N, C-alpha and C positions, 0 to 999 in steps of 0.2 A: 250596792249603789255607789256610783263614782263620787269621789271627793273633788271639789273645786275650790278655788280661792279667787277672790277679786282683790287686787292690790291697787290702792289709790294714793297718789301723792297729793297732799292737801295744801292748797294755797291759802289765801286770805279767808278769814272767818267772816260771816255776816255780822252786822252790828248786833251787839247784845248776846252773841253766842259765846259761851265759855269753852275754852279748849278741851276740857275734860268731858264735854257733852258729845263731841263728834263721834268717837268710837262707839259708845252705846247706841247712838242714833243710827249709825250705819249697820250695826249688828241687828237692831230692831227692824230695819228696812228689809234685810235679808230674811229674817225670821218670819216676816209676813207671808213669804211664798216658798220658803225652803227650811230645812233643818240646819241650824247653825251649829257647827262643831267647835269652833274657836274664833277668837278675835284677838288682834294684837296691834300695838302701836309702837313704832320705832322712829327715831330721827336718823335719817340717812343723808349725809352731805348737807346737813343743816336744814333739811325739809322733813316735815312730818309725813309719815307713811303709815297707812292703816291696811291691815290684811284681815279679811273676813273669810273664814273657811266654812264651806257648807256642802251638803249633798244635793244631788239632782239626778233625775232619771237618765239624762243623756247630755251631750255637749250643746245641743240647741237650747235646752232648758237651762243649763249652766250659764250660757252666754246671757240669756234673758234675765236671770237672777242678778248676775254681775252688773248688767246694764241698768237694771232697776235700782240697785244700790247707788250707783253713780248719779242717776237722775234724781233720786231722793236727796242725796247729799247736797245738791245745789241749793236746797232750802237753808242749809246751815253753813256751808263753806264752798270754796271754789276748788273743784277737782282739777288738778293740773294735768296729770297723766294717769292712766289706769290700764289694767290688763286683767284678763281672766285666764286662769290656767287650770288644767285637769291633772290629777295624779294618776300615774300608771306605774305600778310597782313602787319603787322608791324615788321616782323622778316626777317633776312637774313640767307639763308641756303646754305651750300657748294654745289658746282656743281662739279661732278666727270668728268674726261676725258671720252669721249665716247668710247665704245668698238670698236676695229678695225673691219672693214668689211673684213672678209676673204672669198675668193671664196669657194663655195661649192665643195666638192670632186666629 
């Protein structure tokens, strides 16, 4: 099963949210719909960045899991930038949002 990660740069926290609560919150959001392999927090150029690594059946599901994590994060913080990547061999590649399914005319 492919390994994915969602990387999110965190902006302002919602009132009353403690900084140490954001990473477990994001990991729990992913764990609701995927198997979480790891989670990490780093400060990059003065901004907090979280990474949640998880497994999913395919890139469509991987994108949806990453998107759900970001959507849920808005409850506790302001996501500034985010990306979903998939591992192939020893490298991580960007995952694009799936094309919308429009009904045939």
